[in-house]
C-alpha positions in Angstrom: 0.0 0.0 0.0 2.8 2.4 0.9 4.6 1.6 -2.3 1.5 2.5 -4.3 1.2 5.8 -2.4 4.9 6.6 -3.0 4.5 5.8 -6.7 1.4 8.0 -6.8 3.3 10.8 -5.1 6.2 10.4 -7.5 3.9 10.5 -10.4 2.2 13.7 -9.1 5.6 15.3 -8.6 6.8 14.3 -12.1 3.6 15.7 -13.6 4.1 18.9 -11.6 7.7 19.1 -12.7 6.8 18.5 -16.3 4.1 21.2 -16.1 6.6 23.6 -14.6 9.2 22.9 -17.3 6.6 23.1 -20.1 4.9 26.2 -18.7 3.9 28.6 -21.4 3.9 32.4 -20.9 2.8 35.3 -23.0 5.7 37.8 -23.0 6.4 41.2 -24.3 2.9 42.2 -25.6 3.1 45.2 -27.8 0.8 47.5 -29.6 2.3 48.8 -32.9 5.5 47.3 -31.7 5.5 49.7 -28.7 4.9 48.9 -25.0 1.9 50.7 -23.6 1.9 53.5 -26.2 0.0 56.7 -25.5 -1.7 58.8 -28.0 -1.5 56.7 -31.1 -3.5 57.4 -34.3 -3.6 54.0 -35.8 -7.4 53.2 -35.9 -6.7 49.5 -36.4 -3.6 49.1 -34.3 -1.6 45.9 -34.7 -0.9 43.7 -31.6 2.0 41.4 -31.1 3.4 39.1 -28.4 6.0 36.5 -27.8 5.7 33.1 -26.3 7.9 32.1 -23.4 8.6 28.4 -22.7 11.5 26.2 -21.7 10.0 23.3 -23.6 11.2 22.3 -27.0 9.3 22.6 -30.2 6.7 24.9 -28.9 4.3 26.3 -31.5 1.1 28.4 -31.1 -2.1 26.8 -32.1 -4.6 29.5 -31.2 -4.9 32.8 -29.4 -7.5 35.1 -27.9 -7.4 38.8 -27.4 -9.5 40.9 -25.1 -9.7 44.7 -25.4 -11.8 46.6 -22.8 -12.6 50.2 -22.1 -11.6 49.9 -18.5 -9.1 47.9 -16.4 -12.0 46.6 -14.3 -13.8 45.1 -17.3 -10.6 43.6 -18.5 -10.0 42.0 -15.1 -13.4 40.4 -15.4 -12.4 39.1 -18.8 -15.0 41.3 -20.5 -13.8 42.6 -23.9 -16.4 45.3 -24.5 -14.3 46.8 -27.3 -13.1 43.5 -28.8 -13.2 39.9 -27.9 -11.5 38.0 -30.7 -12.7 34.7 -29.3 -10.4 31.8 -29.8 -8.7 32.1 -33.1 -7.0 29.0 -34.6 -3.8 30.6 -35.8 -0.1 30.5 -35.3 0.3 34.2 -35.8 1.7 36.2 -33.0 2.8 39.4 -34.7 0.9 42.3 -36.4 -2.6 41.1 -35.5 -4.9 43.9 -36.5 -7.4 45.1 -34.0 -10.9 44.1 -35.1 -13.3 45.6 -32.6 -15.4 48.6 -32.0 -14.6 51.9 -33.7 -11.9 53.7 -31.7 -12.3 57.4 -30.8 -10.0 60.2 -29.7 -8.5 59.9 -26.2 -10.0 56.4 -25.8 -8.2 54.2 -23.3 -7.9 50.6 -24.4 -6.9 47.9 -22.0 -5.9 44.6 -23.5 -4.5 41.2 -22.8 -3.9 38.0 -24.8 -3.7 34.3 -24.1 -2.3 31.5 -26.2 -2.8 27.8 -26.8 0.3 26.0 -27.8 1.7 22.5 -28.4 3.0 22.7 -24.8 -0.2 23.8 -23.3 -2.4 26.8 -22.6 -1.0 30.0 -21.2 -2.5 32.2 -18.5 -3.7 35.7 -19.7 -0.8 38.1 -20.2 -0.4 40.9 -17.8 -2.8 43.7 -18.7 -1.6 46.3 -21.2 -2.7 49.7 -22.3 -2.8 51.8 -25.4 -4.5 55.2 -25.7 -5.8 56.9 -28.7 -4.5 60.3 -29.7 -6.4 63.3 -31.1 -7.7 61.8 -34.3 -9.4 64.9 -35.8 -8.2 68.4 -36.5 -11.1 69.8 -34.4 -9.8 67.8 -31.3 -6.9 70.3 -31.1 -7.1 73.8 -29.6 -7.9 76.6 -32.0 -4.6 78.3 -31.8 -0.8 77.8 -32.1 1.2 80.2 -30.0 4.6 81.7 -30.3 6.5 84.8 -31.3 6.9 85.2 -35.0 9.8 87.6 -34.8 13.4 88.0 -33.8 14.4 90.0 -30.7 17.1 92.6 -30.5 19.7 90.1 -29.1 19.0 87.6 -32.0 21.0 87.6 -35.2 19.3 86.0 -38.3 21.7 87.4 -40.9 24.6 85.0 -40.5 24.4 82.0 -38.2 20.7 81.9 -37.3 21.2 82.9 -33.7 17.8 82.8 -32.0 17.0 82.6 -28.3 14.7 80.0 -26.8 11.1 80.9 -26.2 9.6 80.3 -22.7 5.8 80.0 -22.2 3.8 79.5 -19.1 0.2 79.3 -17.8 -1.4 78.7 -14.4 -4.7 76.8 -14.0 -6.8 75.3 -11.4 -8.1 71.7 -10.9 -11.4 71.6 -9.1 -11.9 67.9 -8.2 -10.2 64.6 -7.6 -8.3 63.6 -10.8 -8.7 60.2 -12.3 -6.1 60.7 -15.0 -4.7 63.4 -17.2 -2.7 63.4 -20.5 -0.8 66.1 -22.3 -0.7 66.2 -26.1 2.0 68.5 -27.3 3.6 69.8 -30.5 6.6 72.0 -29.9 8.5 73.1 -33.0 11.3 72.7 -33.6 12.0 71.2 -30.2 10.4 71.5 -26.8 10.6 70.7 -23.1 7.5 70.5 -21.0 7.2 71.2 -17.3 4.3 71.0 -14.9 4.7 72.4 -11.4 8.4 72.7 -11.8 9.1 69.2 -12.9 10.1 68.1 -16.4 7.6 65.8 -18.0 9.1 62.5 -19.2 12.7 61.7 -20.1 12.7 62.6 -23.8 15.1 65.1 -25.1 15.2 67.0 -28.5 11.6 66.1 -29.1 9.7 65.7 -31.3 11.3 63.8 -34.3 12.0 66.1 -37.2 10.0 66.1 -40.3 9.3 68.3 -43.3 6.9 70.5 -41.4 5.1 71.5 -44.6 4.1 67.8 -45.0 3.5 66.6 -41.4 4.2 67.5 -37.8 4.5 65.0 -35.0 2.9 65.2 -31.6 3.8 63.4 -28.4 1.4 62.3 -25.6 2.4 62.0 -21.9 0.5 60.8 -18.9 0.7 63.8 -16.6 -1.5 62.5 -13.8 1.3 62.4 -11.2 2.5 65.9 -12.1 -0.8 67.6 -11.2 -1.8 68.7 -7.7 -5.1 69.7 -6.2 -5.9 73.3 -6.7 -3.4 75.6 -8.5 -1.0 74.2 -11.1 1.5 75.7 -13.5 2.5 74.5 -16.9 5.6 75.7 -18.7 7.3 75.0 -22.0 10.6 75.9 -23.6 10.9 76.0 -27.3 14.2 75.4 -29.2 14.9 75.9 -32.9 15.8 72.4 -34.0 15.2 71.9 -37.8 12.2 74.2 -37.8 14.2 77.4 -37.6 17.0 76.1 -39.8 20.7 76.3 -38.9 22.0 78.1 -42.0 18.8 79.4 -43.6 20.2 82.5 -45.1 23.4 81.0 -46.3 21.9 79.2 -49.4 18.2 79.9 -49.5 17.8 78.0 -52.8 19.1 74.9 -51.1 18.2 75.0 -47.4 14.6 74.7 -46.3 13.4 76.6 -43.2 9.9 76.8 -41.7 9.6 79.8 -39.4 10.0 80.8 -35.8 9.4 78.2 -33.0 5.7 77.6 -32.1 3.6 75.2 -30.1 0.2 73.6 -29.8 -0.9 71.8 -26.7 -3.8 70.2 -25.0 -3.9 68.9 -21.4 -7.0 66.8 -21.0 -8.0 66.1 -17.4 -10.5 63.5 -16.5 -12.0 63.8 -13.0 -13.1 60.9 -10.8 -16.7 61.8 -11.4 -16.2 61.4 -15.2 -16.3 65.1 -16.0 -13.4 66.6 -18.0 -11.4 69.8 -18.3 -9.0 71.0 -21.0 -6.0 73.3 -20.7 -5.2 74.6 -24.2 -2.7 76.9 -25.8 -4.5 80.2 -26.2 -4.2 83.9 -25.6 -4.0 83.5 -21.9 -0.5 82.2 -21.9 2.5 84.4 -21.1 5.9 84.2 -22.8 9.4 85.6 -23.1 12.4 85.1 -25.3 14.7 86.9 -22.8 15.5 83.8 -20.8 18.8 82.1 -20.1 19.1 80.2 -23.4 20.4 83.0 -25.5 20.9 81.0 -28.7 20.6 77.3 -29.7 21.8 76.1 -33.0 22.4 72.5 -33.9 25.6 73.3 -35.7 27.0 76.0 -33.5 26.0 75.2 -29.9 24.0 76.7 -27.1 24.7 79.8 -25.0 23.3 79.9 -21.6 23.3 82.9 -19.3 22.5 81.7 -15.8 22.1 85.4 -14.6 19.0 85.4 -16.8 17.3 82.5 -14.9 13.8 83.3 -13.7 13.6 81.1 -10.6 10.2 79.3 -10.4 9.0 80.4 -13.8 7.4 77.0 -14.3 5.8 76.9 -10.8 2.7 78.4 -9.3 3.0 82.0 -8.1 5.7 83.2 -10.4 5.3 86.9 -11.2 5.0 87.0 -15.0 3.8 90.5 -15.2 6.8 91.6 -17.2 6.4 88.7 -19.7 4.7 89.2 -23.0 1.3 88.0 -23.9 1.7 84.9 -26.1 0.8 85.5 -29.7 -1.4 83.5 -32.0 0.7 82.5 -34.9 0.2 80.8 -38.3 0.1 77.0 -38.0 2.5 74.9 -40.1 0.9 73.4 -43.2 1.8 69.8 -42.5 -0.7 67.2 -41.2 -0.8 66.7 -37.5 0.2 63.1 -36.7 1.0 61.0 -33.7 4.6 60.2 -33.4 4.8 56.4 -33.6 8.6 56.1 -33.2 10.5 56.6 -30.0 11.9 59.9 -29.0 15.6 60.6 -28.2 16.8 60.2 -24.7 20.0 60.2 -22.7 20.9 56.6 -23.2 24.4 56.4 -21.7 26.8 58.4 -19.6 30.6 58.6 -19.9 33.2 59.8 -17.5 36.3 61.5 -18.9 39.5 59.6 -19.0 41.8 62.5 -18.7 42.2 66.3 -18.5 45.4 68.1 -19.7 46.4 71.7 -19.5 47.1 73.8 -22.6 48.3 77.4 -22.6 46.6 80.1 -20.6 43.3 79.0 -19.0 42.6 76.2 -21.5 42.3 72.5 -20.9 41.7 69.5 -23.1 39.2 66.9 -21.8 39.3 63.4 -23.3 36.1 61.3 -23.1 38.0 58.2 -24.4 35.3 57.6 -27.0 34.0 59.5 -30.0 30.4 60.0 -28.8 27.3 62.0 -29.7 25.5 64.1 -27.2 26.7 66.8 -24.8 28.7 67.6 -21.7 27.3 68.3 -18.3 29.6 70.5 -16.2 30.0 71.5 -12.6 31.7 74.8 -12.0 32.4 77.5 -9.4 32.7 80.9 -10.9 31.9 84.5 -10.1 28.8 86.1 -11.5 29.1 86.9 -15.2 32.1 84.7 -15.7 31.9 82.7 -19.0 33.0 79.1 -19.4 33.5 78.1 -23.0 33.3 74.5 -24.2 34.6 73.7 -27.7 34.1 70.2 -29.1 36.0 68.1 -31.7 36.5 64.5 -32.7 40.3 64.5 -32.6 43.4 66.5 -31.8 46.2 67.9 -33.9 49.7 66.7 -33.3 50.3 69.7 -31.0 47.5 68.7 -28.7 45.1 71.4 -29.9 41.6 70.6 -31.2 41.3 69.4 -34.8 38.3 71.4 -36.1 38.9 71.7 -39.8 36.5 68.8 -40.5 33.7 70.7 -38.8 33.7 73.2 -41.6 31.8 76.3 -40.3 30.0 74.5 -37.5 31.2 76.2 -34.3 30.4 73.3 -32.0 30.7 75.6 -29.0 28.7 75.9 -25.8 29.0 79.0 -23.6 27.9 79.1 -20.0 27.7 82.4 -18.1 27.8 81.7 -14.3 25.4 83.3 -11.8 28.0 83.1 -9.0 26.1 80.9 -6.5 28.5 78.2 -5.4 28.8 75.0 -7.4 26.6 75.4 -10.5 25.6 72.4 -12.7 24.6 72.9 -16.3 24.1 71.0 -19.5 22.6 72.2 -22.8 19.0 71.5 -23.8 18.6 71.8 -27.6 21.9 70.9 -29.2 24.2 68.0 -29.6 27.4 67.1 -31.4 29.8 64.3 -32.1 33.0 64.7 -30.1 35.7 62.9 -28.1 37.6 66.0 -27.0 36.5 69.2 -25.3 38.6 72.4 -25.0 37.6 74.1 -21.7 38.4 77.7 -21.0 37.4 80.4 -18.6 38.2 78.5 -15.4 39.9 80.3 -12.6 41.2 77.0 -11.3 42.2 73.6 -12.7 39.0 71.5 -13.2 39.0 67.8 -12.5 37.5 64.9 -14.5 34.9 64.5 -11.8 33.4 67.9 -12.8 32.2 66.5 -16.1 29.8 63.8 -17.4 29.4 63.0 -21.1 25.8 62.3 -22.0 25.2 60.1 -25.0 21.9 60.6 -26.7 20.0 58.6 -29.4 16.5 57.3 -30.1 15.1 55.3 -27.2 15.4 51.9 -29.0 16.8 48.8 -27.5 20.0 47.1 -28.5 18.8 43.7 -29.7 22.1 42.2 -31.0 25.3 41.1 -29.3 28.4 39.8 -31.1 31.7 38.6 -29.7 34.4 36.5 -31.1 37.9 35.2 -30.3 39.4 37.9 -32.5 39.9 41.2 -30.7 40.0 43.3 -33.8 36.6 42.0 -35.0 35.2 42.8 -31.6 36.5 46.3 -31.7 35.1 46.9 -35.2 31.7 45.7 -33.9 32.0 48.1 -30.9 32.9 51.0 -33.2 29.9 50.1 -35.4 27.6 50.2 -32.3 28.8 53.6 -31.3 28.5 55.0 -34.8 25.0 53.6 -35.5 23.6 54.7 -32.2 25.1 58.2 -32.3 23.6 58.9 -35.7 20.0 58.0 -34.7 18.3 61.4 -34.3 14.7 60.8 -35.2 16.1 60.6 -38.7 19.2 58.7 -39.8 21.8 61.5 -40.0 25.0 61.0 -41.9 27.3 62.5 -39.3 26.9 64.3 -36.0 29.6 67.0 -36.0 30.0 69.2 -39.1 27.5 71.6 -40.7 25.6 68.8 -42.4 24.0 66.1 -40.2 21.6 65.3 -43.0 19.5 62.2 -43.7 21.2 61.1 -46.9 19.4 58.2 -48.5 22.5 56.6 -50.0 24.2 56.2 -46.6 21.5 53.8 -45.3 20.8 51.4 -48.2 22.1 48.1 -47.0 23.4 49.6 -43.8 19.9 49.9 -42.4 19.7 46.1 -42.8 23.0 45.8 -41.0 21.7 48.0 -38.2 18.6 45.9 -37.7 20.7 43.1 -36.2 21.9 45.5 -33.5 19.0 47.8 -32.8 15.3 47.5 -32.7 14.9 50.1 -35.4 11.6 49.1 -37.0 9.6 52.1 -36.0 12.5 54.4 -36.7 12.8 53.3 -40.3 9.1 53.1 -40.8 9.0 56.8 -39.9 11.9 57.6 -42.2 10.1 55.8 -45.1 7.2 58.2 -44.5 9.6 61.1 -44.7 10.8 59.8 -48.0 7.2 59.4 -49.3 6.4 62.9 -48.2 9.4 64.3 -50.1 8.4 62.7 -53.4 7.5 65.3 -56.0 4.3 65.0 -58.0 6.2 63.8 -61.0 7.7 60.9 -59.0 11.2 62.3 -58.2 12.7 61.3 -54.9 15.4 63.4 -53.3 18.9 62.4 -52.1 18.1 63.8 -48.6 14.8 63.1 -46.8 13.2 64.9 -45.2 14.3 67.3 -47.9 15.9 69.9 -45.5 18.4 70.3 -48.4 16.7 70.4 -51.8 18.8 67.8 -53.6 16.8 66.1 -56.4 19.7 64.8 -58.5 17.9 61.8 -60.0 19.9 58.6 -59.5 19.2 55.0 -58.6 21.4 54.4 -55.6 20.3 57.2 -53.2 16.5 57.3 -53.7 16.6 53.5 -54.1 17.2 53.3 -50.4 13.4 53.5 -50.1 13.2 50.0 -51.6 16.1 48.6 -49.7 14.7 49.8 -46.3 11.3 48.5 -47.2 12.8 45.2 -47.9 14.6 45.2 -44.6 11.5 46.0 -42.6 9.6 43.2 -44.4 12.3 40.6 -44.1 13.5 41.4 -40.6 10.2 42.2 -38.9 7.4 40.9 -41.2 6.0 44.4 -41.5 3.7 44.0 -44.5 2.3 47.4 -43.8 5.6 48.9 -44.8 5.3 47.3 -48.3 1.7 48.4 -48.7 2.4 52.0 -47.6 5.4 52.5 -49.8 4.5 50.4 -52.9 2.8 53.3 -54.8 5.6 55.7 -54.2 8.3 53.2 -55.2 6.3 52.2 -58.4 5.8 55.9 -59.3 9.6 56.7 -58.8 10.7 53.7 -61.0 8.3 54.8 -63.7 9.6 58.4 -63.5 13.2 57.2 -63.8 12.3 54.9 -66.7 10.4 57.5 -68.6 13.1 60.1 -68.3 16.3 58.2 -68.4 16.0 54.7 -69.8 17.2 54.2 -73.3 17.3 50.7 -74.9 16.9 49.4 -71.3 20.0 51.1 -70.1 19.4 53.6 -67.3 21.5 56.5 -68.5 21.4 58.7 -65.3 23.6 58.4 -62.3 25.0 61.0 -59.9 27.5 59.6 -57.5 29.0 56.4 -58.9 30.7 54.2 -56.3 30.9 57.2 -53.9 34.1 57.6 -51.9 36.2 54.8 -53.3 39.5 54.5 -51.5 42.5 56.2 -53.2 45.1 53.8 -54.6 47.4 54.4 -51.6 47.0 56.2 -48.4 49.6 58.7 -49.5 48.0 59.2 -52.9 44.9 60.5 -51.1 46.7 62.8 -48.7 45.1 66.2 -48.7 42.7 65.4 -51.5 39.0 65.9 -51.4 36.7 62.9 -51.6 33.8 65.1 -52.8 34.1 63.9 -56.4 31.4 62.2 -58.5 32.0 59.6 -61.1 28.6 58.7 -62.5 28.1 55.1 -63.7 25.4 53.9 -66.0 26.5 50.4 -65.2 25.6 51.0 -61.5 22.3 52.7 -62.3 21.2 50.0 -64.7 22.2 47.2 -62.4 20.3 48.8 -59.5 17.2 49.3 -61.7 17.3 45.6 -62.5 17.6 44.7 -58.8 14.7 46.9 -58.0 12.5 45.2 -60.5 13.2 42.0 -58.6 12.3 43.6 -55.3 9.1 45.0 -56.8 8.2 41.5 -57.9 8.6 40.3 -54.3 6.6 43.3 -53.0 3.8 42.8 -55.6 3.5 39.2 -54.7 3.3 40.0 -51.0 0.4 42.5 -51.4 -1.4 40.7 -54.2 -0.5 42.9 -57.2 -0.1 40.0 -59.6 -0.4 42.1 -62.7 2.7 44.1 -61.6 4.7 40.9 -61.1 4.6 40.0 -64.8 5.4 43.5 -65.9 8.4 43.8 -63.6 9.5 40.3 -64.7 9.5 41.3 -68.3 11.2 44.6 -67.7 13.9 43.0 -65.6 14.6 40.4 -68.3 15.0 43.1 -70.9 17.3 45.2 -68.7 19.4 42.1 -67.9 19.8 41.3 -71.6 20.7 44.9 -72.6 23.1 45.1 -69.6 25.1 42.0 -70.5 25.2 43.0 -74.1 26.7 46.4 -73.3 28.9 45.8 -70.3 30.0 42.1 -70.3 33.4 41.2 -71.6 34.0 37.7 -72.8 37.1 37.6 -70.6 34.7 37.3 -67.7 34.3 40.8 -66.3 32.1 43.9 -66.6 33.1 47.3 -68.0 36.7 48.1 -66.8 36.9 45.1 -64.4 36.5 47.3 -61.3 35.6 45.4 -58.2 32.2 47.0 -57.7 31.4 46.7 -61.4 31.7 42.9 -61.1 30.3 42.4 -57.6 27.0 44.2 -58.3 25.8 42.2 -61.3 27.0 38.9 -59.7 25.2 39.5 -56.5 22.1 40.8 -58.2 21.8 37.6 -60.3 22.5 39.3 -63.7 25.5 37.2 -64.7 24.7 34.4 -67.2 25.0 31.0 -65.5 27.9 29.8 -67.6 29.9 33.0 -66.8 29.4 33.1 -63.0 32.6 31.2 -62.2 34.7 33.3 -64.5 33.3 36.6 -63.1 33.8 35.5 -59.5 37.4 34.4 -60.4 38.0 38.0 -61.6 36.6 39.3 -58.4 38.9 37.2 -56.2 41.9 38.0 -58.4 41.2 41.7 -58.0 41.0 41.3 -54.2 43.9 38.8 -53.7 46.4 39.9 -56.3 45.6 43.5 -57.5 44.5 44.7 -54.1 46.8 42.4 -52.1 43.8 41.0 -50.1 42.1 44.4 -49.6 38.8 45.9 -50.6 38.6 48.7 -53.2 34.9 49.6 -53.0 33.1 52.8 -52.3 29.7 53.3 -50.7 27.8 51.3 -53.4 30.0 48.3 -53.7 30.7 47.8 -50.0 27.0 47.2 -49.5 27.3 43.8 -51.3 30.9 42.8 -51.0 30.9 40.5 -48.0 27.7 38.6 -49.0 28.9 38.2 -52.5 32.2 36.6 -51.4 30.4 34.4 -48.8 27.6 33.2 -51.1 30.2 32.2 -53.7 32.2 30.1 -51.4 34.9 32.4 -50.1 34.0 33.3 -46.5 37.8 33.0 -45.8 38.5 35.9 -48.1 35.7 37.9 -46.6 37.3 37.4 -43.2 40.7 38.3 -44.5 39.3 41.6 -45.8 37.4 42.2 -42.6 40.4 41.8 -40.4 43.1 43.7 -42.4 44.9 46.2 -40.2 46.4 48.0 -43.2 44.8 50.4 -45.6 42.1 50.2 -46.7 39.7 48.5 -44.3 37.8 48.7 -41.1 40.8 47.4 -39.1 42.9 50.2 -40.5 40.5 52.6 -38.9 40.9 50.9 -35.5 44.7 50.7 -35.8 44.6 54.5 -36.3 42.6 55.2 -33.2 39.1 55.2 -34.5 36.3 54.4 -32.0 33.5 54.8 -34.5 33.5 54.3 -38.3 35.1 56.8 -40.6 33.4 58.4 -43.6 36.4 57.7 -45.7 38.8 54.8 -45.9 41.6 57.3 -45.8 40.0 59.3 -43.0 43.4 60.1 -41.5 44.9 61.7 -44.6 42.0 63.1 -46.7 41.1 66.7 -47.1 39.2 67.6 -43.9 36.4 69.4 -45.7 34.6 66.1 -46.2 36.1 63.8 -43.6 33.8 62.8 -40.8 35.1 60.5 -38.2 31.7 59.2 -37.3 29.8 57.9 -40.3 28.1 54.5 -40.9 27.9 54.3 -44.7 31.2 52.4 -45.1 29.9 49.6 -42.8 28.2 48.3 -45.9 27.0 44.7 -45.3 29.7 43.9 -42.8 27.3 43.4 -39.9 24.9 41.4 -42.0 27.8 39.1 -42.8 28.7 38.9 -39.1 25.3 37.7 -38.1 24.0 35.7 -41.0 27.2 34.0 -42.0 29.8 34.2 -39.2 27.3 33.6 -36.4 24.7 31.8 -38.5 21.6 33.8 -37.6 19.6 34.4 -40.8 15.9 34.6 -41.6 14.5 32.1 -44.1 11.7 34.2 -45.5 10.1 36.9 -43.3 10.7 37.8 -39.7 12.7 34.8 -38.5 9.7 32.5 -38.3 12.0 30.1 -40.1 15.7 30.5 -39.3 18.8 29.3 -41.2 21.7 28.7 -38.8 24.7 28.0 -41.0 27.8 29.4 -39.4 30.9 29.5 -41.6 34.0 27.7 -40.3 36.8 30.2 -40.8 40.4 29.5 -40.0 41.6 31.8 -37.3 38.2 32.4 -35.8 37.8 29.8 -33.0 34.9 31.2 -31.0 31.8 33.2 -31.9 29.0 34.1 -29.4 26.1 36.1 -30.9 22.5 36.8 -30.1 19.7 38.6 -31.8 16.3 39.5 -30.3 13.9 38.8 -33.1 10.2 39.7 -33.0 9.5 36.1 -31.9 12.2 36.1 -29.2 15.9 35.5 -28.6 18.0 33.7 -31.1 21.5 32.6 -29.9 24.5 31.0 -31.6 27.5 30.3 -29.4 30.2 28.0 -30.8 33.8 27.0 -30.1 35.9 25.0 -32.4 39.2 23.2 -32.1 41.0 20.8 -34.4 39.2 17.9 -33.0 35.9 19.3 -31.6 33.1 21.7 -32.4 30.7 22.8 -29.6 27.6 24.7 -30.5 25.0 26.1 -28.1 21.9 27.5 -29.7 18.6 29.0 -28.8 15.5 29.0 -31.0 12.6 31.0 -29.8 9.1 29.5 -29.4 6.8 29.5 -32.5 9.8 29.3 -34.8 11.8 26.5 -36.4 15.4 26.4 -37.5 17.5 24.5 -40.1 20.9 23.8 -38.6 24.1 23.2 -40.6 26.5 21.5 -38.3 30.1 21.0 -39.5 30.7 17.3 -39.5 32.0 14.7 -41.9 29.7 12.0 -40.7 26.3 11.9 -39.0 27.6 9.8 -36.1 30.1 12.5 -35.1 27.2 14.7 -33.9 25.7 14.4 -30.4 23.3 16.6 -28.4 23.0 17.2 -24.7 19.6 15.4 -24.5 19.3 12.9 -27.4 20.3 13.5 -31.0 18.0 10.8 -32.0 15.0 13.0 -31.1 16.1 15.7 -33.5 15.0 15.5 -37.2 18.0 14.7 -39.4 17.7 15.9 -43.0 20.9 14.9 -44.8 24.6 15.2 -45.0 25.7 17.8 -47.5 29.2 19.2 -48.3 30.6 18.6 -44.8 27.5 19.6 -43.0 25.0 17.5 -41.0 21.7 19.2 -41.6 19.0 19.1 -38.9 15.6 20.7 -38.4 14.6 21.8 -34.9 11.8 23.5 -33.2 12.2 26.0 -30.4 14.4 25.5 -27.4 17.9 25.4 -26.1 20.3 22.9 -27.7 23.9 21.9 -27.1 25.7 20.1 -29.9 29.1 18.5 -29.9 30.9 17.2 -32.9 33.8 14.9 -32.2 35.8 14.7 -35.4 36.9 11.1 -36.1 
């Protein structure tokens, strides 16, 4: 009897253990890929979630979503807005809301549960999204501002304009249930309630072409309000609205006017009644505050003696302030900002401080960073502390500023003389490693300074580490460069008088970035910027938003629209990106065909293979890289490639008629291209590396010529270039994948780890902590020589993840994964991870002469095809039981298996 009881207890314990191990959770629920977003304007928002389970081969069978108008109803499992019921589906991403019509300011509480092969989950934790102001009439009737310069401003030269301060006091009359603020502050704003800054965002909102659209942000301000009297205050900076060099080249530079704002604070009282605090004529304002000027290129000047203590609190005497003026509204549509704002994402401590002549010191942050410097200083009233910023030093220890062109990159702080004063700028940033300090009456210490790194508030989703120190440093440099150039738009560089969202810089690089940062919303917003910049005839500019009016008509820069759309669809499964951008892409291709295609050759190009490396480092010394070598070969090859992408897009959204049309056009272009450019000796045009790589990678080379063309590519690299690259911006986007896909990952690795010119390793060897704009960034003419650019990353990071680590999507969004790491001599360990929209993917391997160990993670609701390096099937073992894993076949030194989700540990003992 006791034995039976023990057996029963053991059985119960085993079942409990199995249930615990196989427990299924709903994780990371998101609305429009955001966590608890406020003030959205998607009327059918898309919901997504991840499945968490330690069991293997977990797949979703069904889900149910509840959306309720109150948290209490949701807790009772009442979906009065939407009850999807149980839906038999494996889908966990981009599920469109299908319930009641959503209205402005509506609060939507939701949760989801899932049924899987490992069991049923509990309901997810309750989530929230709120609707923004969906109609023009929901907004206050008036924008406020000052549409004028003041005597201390200077608009003639450097666009010096002081910040605008606005305030208003109001009264709450009852107990508050909740309150939200919807704010548009152009160009930039900071919002305060009762003396406290609202939120952690900086340099908000994201910049746009304000004649096309303006973005608003929504904040929960319930906790900032108090019973009775309250005060709200805003500070408006210039940003891109009041342009940095608007009078320098008016034909080129777009500007939009003086700073202005529109705001609504909606208060919902506990009894259900509401009150609205709006921008109107009752507000007071001044431009005679402490921020005397703020210019993204030149810096910020702050006079602490001008501070008005308590200006954003109740009881401040604003009798000397001006009455806020109603001003003209911008012509752009008002839209909710669906991408994350910029925040302070990291802080750095200086590594050293050295004295120069006089009262000047050089501060070294140890890293080329993007952001600003917070200072602590003791100084007499009126004493000025000057901060000048640069990326590097001259040989004599002075700042190297020639590559800033006419950007001053200088902050000026005027002390108020009250003990230790702490200050940091509000509306400017720059790229820098070194700071020249002057005006101190004593020697400052490194403890007086904090570097604040800013970029869009998006998560780092990728890690990558190997046994090779140089590779690790290149990856680190890439991280710093990518992050630093996220500014609501993808800027080219953060230091000189440019900082523009050039399309050509982000073609394949956006794809590289997606393995490192969760940049889906960021690039979806940028695609909208590109759409908005398209002319009626179909032309797309080289810069978008078109802050600079460059419409040069070429394939490689505007074509970034197609490449970024492809990236979003492939990496995140965002079909909406294809649907939204398809008409604009089609219109642009028709425009280029109509104007410039002759006998199926696209005869218009602008940049060629931009910024190709000079033959030697010395040959390029002092020479400008700002030279264009247009190439019809490049433009025609790209047009062909885009026909292939359009076929994919058309199939995805059901435009079958277009598929056939693009197929026919692509075939005609390919034929004409080969007739004009292919040489029977196995190369294209003049046998330049990029001229051969592009048609080979794009699939334009006749099958019987592929081997010969690739042989010419490898000969150019190995013999002519002595195992170095020779590509500019265009060719570098395809180089690594072209070599890998044609069986030479070893050559790709050799190029990637060269310490001599030209290459990424050469940058590191010469002190780079980010990625240079030019391969010869240490010798080129400084007028176009940024030390923090991402364009020359090309497809390096794609190769790191997809080929070195073996983390690649098979189709869309990593629902199916190809894990095929290349075994490269000299690279004995790789440990990488990528947080896909389904969950974490990991690849961690170590290899020796006799053994290969590989630990992998495949997220729930996905499957992976594994390519394990082995000569025989019986060399492979797995920590649990290799016999339980589906073996497919042996192929070319690989044992191929198919697995479901879970953690796996493989060992190959070579016999």
